[in-house]
C-alpha positions as CSV (number, residue, x, y, z in Angstrom):
1,M,124.1,115.2,86.1
2,R,121.6,112.3,84.3
3,M,120.3,109.9,86.6
4,K,118.2,107.1,85.1
5,Y,114.9,106.0,86.3
6,D,113.1,102.9,85.3
7,F,109.6,102.6,86.3
8,E,109.1,99.4,84.8
9,E,104.8,100.0,85.2
10,N,104.9,99.5,88.9
11,I,107.3,99.9,91.3
12,K,108.7,98.1,91.3
13,S,109.0,98.3,94.0
14,A,108.8,96.0,96.5
15,L,110.2,93.3,95.3
16,E,111.9,91.0,97.6
17,I,113.1,89.1,94.6
18,E,116.6,88.9,95.6
19,C,116.2,88.6,99.3
20,Q,113.0,87.1,100.0
21,D,113.0,86.6,103.8
22,I,114.4,90.4,104.3
23,T,111.5,92.8,104.4
24,A,110.6,95.8,106.0
25,S,108.2,97.0,108.1
26,R,106.2,100.1,107.1
27,S,108.2,102.1,109.7
28,L,111.1,101.0,109.2
29,K,110.7,101.3,105.8
30,E,109.5,105.0,106.1
31,R,112.6,106.2,108.3
32,I,114.8,104.3,105.6
33,D,112.8,106.6,103.1
34,D,113.6,109.8,105.4
35,E,117.2,109.3,105.5
36,I,117.7,108.6,101.5
37,V,115.1,111.7,101.2
38,S,117.5,114.0,103.4
39,S,120.7,112.5,101.9
40,Q,119.3,113.6,98.0
41,K,118.6,117.2,99.3
42,E,121.9,117.9,101.5
43,A,123.4,116.5,98.3
44,G,121.8,118.7,95.7
45,T,120.3,116.0,93.4
46,M,117.0,115.7,94.6
47,K,115.8,118.2,92.3
48,H,118.1,117.4,89.3
49,L,116.5,113.9,89.5
50,S,114.7,113.3,86.1
51,V,111.7,111.1,86.2
52,K,114.1,108.2,84.5
53,K,115.6,107.6,88.2
54,L,114.8,104.8,90.7
55,I,115.6,105.2,94.5
56,I,115.1,102.3,96.0
57,G,113.5,103.2,99.4
58,V,114.2,100.0,101.7
59,A,117.4,99.5,102.3
60,A,118.6,95.3,101.6
61,A,117.7,96.3,97.7
62,C,114.5,94.0,97.9
63,L,113.4,96.2,95.1
64,L,112.9,95.0,91.7
65,V,112.1,96.3,88.5
66,G,112.3,95.6,85.0
67,G,111.2,97.2,82.0
68,G,111.4,100.2,79.7
69,A,108.6,102.4,81.1
70,F,108.4,105.0,83.1
71,A,106.1,107.7,85.2
72,A,105.9,110.7,82.5
73,G,104.1,113.0,85.6
74,H,106.1,114.7,88.8
75,A,107.0,111.8,90.9
76,V,110.4,111.3,90.8
77,M,111.3,108.6,93.5
78,F,109.4,105.5,94.1
79,S,109.5,102.9,97.5
80,S,107.4,100.4,98.9
81,G,108.0,98.3,101.8
82,T,106.4,95.2,103.4
83,S,106.1,92.9,105.8
84,L,105.9,89.1,105.7
85,L,102.9,89.1,108.2
86,D,101.1,90.8,105.6
87,A,101.2,87.9,103.1
88,Y,99.1,85.9,101.8
89,T,100.5,82.5,101.4
90,S,98.0,80.6,99.9
91,Y,96.8,81.2,96.4
92,D,93.5,80.3,97.6
93,D,93.2,84.0,98.6
94,M,93.6,85.6,95.3
95,D,90.2,86.7,96.3
96,K,91.4,88.5,99.6
97,A,94.1,90.4,98.4
98,Q,92.2,91.8,95.2
99,G,89.3,92.8,97.6
100,K,92.1,94.4,99.2
101,L,93.8,95.8,96.0
102,G,90.7,96.8,95.0
103,Y,90.1,95.6,91.7
104,A,90.5,92.3,89.6
105,V,93.8,90.5,87.9
106,D,94.8,88.2,85.7
107,S,97.1,85.8,87.9
108,V,98.3,81.5,87.3
109,E,99.1,79.7,90.4
110,T,101.0,77.6,88.4
111,F,102.7,78.1,85.3
112,D,103.9,75.4,82.0
113,N,107.8,75.9,82.8
114,G,107.7,74.7,86.4
115,Y,107.1,78.0,87.7
116,Q,104.9,78.1,91.0
117,F,102.8,80.7,93.6
118,D,105.2,81.4,96.9
119,R,103.1,84.4,98.0
120,M,101.9,87.7,97.5
121,F,101.7,91.1,98.9
122,V,99.8,93.8,98.3
123,D,102.2,97.1,99.1
124,D,101.7,100.4,99.5
125,V,104.0,102.5,97.4
126,D,104.9,105.9,97.8
127,A,105.7,108.7,95.3
128,W,107.9,111.2,95.8
129,D,108.0,115.1,93.6
130,E,111.9,116.4,93.4
131,D,111.2,118.7,96.8
132,G,111.3,115.5,98.7
133,N,107.4,115.3,99.6
134,K,105.2,112.5,99.7
135,A,102.9,113.7,95.9
136,Y,100.7,110.1,96.4
137,T,100.5,106.8,97.5
138,Y,99.0,103.8,95.5
139,Q,98.7,100.5,96.0
140,E,100.4,97.5,93.7
141,M,100.2,93.4,94.1
142,N,103.0,91.4,94.2
143,I,102.8,87.5,93.4
144,H,106.3,85.9,94.2
145,Y,107.1,82.5,91.7
146,E,109.7,79.7,92.3
147,K,110.8,76.9,91.1
148,A,113.4,74.8,92.3
149,G,116.7,75.7,91.5
150,E,115.8,78.6,89.4
151,P,115.9,82.0,90.4
152,H,112.5,83.8,92.1
153,M,109.9,85.9,89.7
154,Y,107.6,88.1,90.9
155,L,103.9,89.2,88.7
156,A,103.4,93.1,90.0
157,I,100.5,94.6,88.9
158,H,99.0,97.6,89.8
159,K,96.6,100.7,88.1
160,P,99.1,103.7,87.0
161,V,98.3,107.1,88.6
162,E,100.0,109.3,86.5
163,A,100.8,108.6,82.7
164,I,103.0,106.2,81.4
165,G,105.3,105.8,78.4
166,R,108.4,104.1,77.2
167,E,112.3,105.7,77.7
168,K,113.4,103.1,75.0
169,N,113.2,100.5,72.5
170,P,112.3,96.8,74.1
171,N,114.2,94.1,73.1
172,A,111.5,92.4,71.7
173,T,107.8,92.2,71.8
174,R,104.9,89.9,71.0
175,T,101.2,90.4,70.2
176,Y,99.0,88.4,71.7
177,G,95.2,89.2,70.8
178,D,95.1,92.9,70.8
179,I,97.6,92.9,73.5
180,I,101.9,93.9,73.1
181,L,104.0,92.4,75.1
182,Y,107.4,94.3,75.6
183,Y,110.6,92.4,76.7
184,D,113.7,94.5,78.3
185,A,116.6,93.5,79.9
186,Y,118.7,95.4,82.0
187,T,121.7,95.2,84.0
188,Y,120.9,97.3,87.3
189,K,123.7,98.2,89.8
190,F,122.1,99.1,93.1
191,V,124.2,101.6,95.5
192,P,124.2,102.8,98.3
193,P,122.4,106.5,99.5
194,S,126.0,108.3,99.7
195,Y,127.4,106.5,97.0
196,E,129.4,108.5,94.5
197,L,129.9,108.0,90.6
198,T,132.3,107.1,89.5
199,E,133.5,108.4,85.6
200,E,132.1,104.6,84.4
201,D,129.0,105.3,85.9
202,K,128.6,108.1,84.1
203,A,129.4,106.4,80.9
204,N,127.2,103.6,82.0
205,E,124.3,105.9,82.5
206,E,124.3,107.1,79.1
207,R,123.0,103.6,78.2
208,D,119.6,102.4,78.2
209,D,119.8,99.4,79.0
210,Y,122.5,100.2,82.5
211,Y,120.5,101.3,85.6
212,I,122.1,102.6,88.8
213,S,119.9,103.0,91.7
214,Y,120.5,104.1,95.3
215,G,119.1,102.6,98.8
216,S,120.5,99.3,99.4
217,E,123.1,98.6,101.7
218,E,126.0,97.3,99.4
219,V,126.9,97.8,96.0
220,K,125.6,94.6,93.6
221,I,125.7,94.5,90.0
222,Q,122.4,91.9,88.7
223,K,120.8,91.6,85.3
224,S,117.1,91.8,85.3
225,Q,114.6,90.4,82.5
226,G,111.1,91.2,82.6
227,V,107.4,91.6,80.1
228,T,105.2,94.2,80.3
229,W,101.9,94.9,79.1
230,E,98.7,96.8,79.9
231,K,95.3,95.3,79.6
232,D,92.0,97.3,80.7
233,G,94.4,100.1,82.1
234,I,96.0,97.8,84.4
235,F,99.9,97.4,84.4
236,Y,101.9,93.9,84.3
237,N,105.2,93.5,84.6
238,L,106.9,89.9,85.1
239,A,110.1,89.6,86.0
240,G,112.9,88.9,87.8
241,F,117.4,89.1,88.1
242,D,119.5,86.5,86.3
243,L,117.4,83.9,85.2
244,N,117.4,81.6,83.1
245,L,115.2,82.1,80.5
246,S,114.7,83.3,76.8
247,A,112.3,86.2,75.5
248,D,110.0,83.4,74.1
249,E,110.1,81.9,77.6
250,M,109.1,84.8,79.7
251,F,106.3,85.9,76.7
252,D,104.7,82.5,76.7
253,M,104.9,82.9,80.9
254,A,102.7,86.1,79.7
255,E,100.2,84.7,77.7
256,Q,99.5,82.2,80.3
257,I,98.6,84.9,82.4
258,I,96.6,87.4,80.0
259,G,94.8,83.8,78.9
260,Q,93.5,82.9,81.8
261,E,89.5,83.6,82.6
């Protein structure tokens, strides 16, 4: 069975974009991870997962990744969890967040189109190998943005542990200085860990813009859009679900981030 994995230069981990007020503690996340890994082992799928498959490890589908990049190493599953108690609720805390992350990043408090800072997290992301063993853990910053009447967005930032490569041609690109911006649009079908693929699912998996992600409590289909880029060895992913934004508008937002001093 061919299972796609979309590791959008970040994990996506752990974006509570569609469930901003539902988060999982580290202990709860670990219990859920164990259940998912066990179910995949029992189903005999763990060793058959390619690095083009994402399995969400925080139950309520609070994990979002978008884009066309994937880790090119031995990790086949990524999971992350966070607590609202760990959130930085003021943009003035950026120095503290960067201190926890370990390096400085590009970001903005408010975009020209009205999206503005809501909160941010610095989370541990766990990478798992095909045998269900934890391969490594790294940290990622997630900045959440909101705008009245519009879907939430996030900016995920991390330094990759494994090599990153693209798995599809982007829907659009733009060059800003010496940085290439990639825009990707996808359909995501979030399903429970015990979900069995239908014939239609198997056909959709052959598409490069359709992703089936395990770990949610119920079946849910959503559209995602994301712009990704690399600067100084750091990967950025600006994305969200069901956004009312064009590729050019998202490119403009990315340029605002990159252009910050």
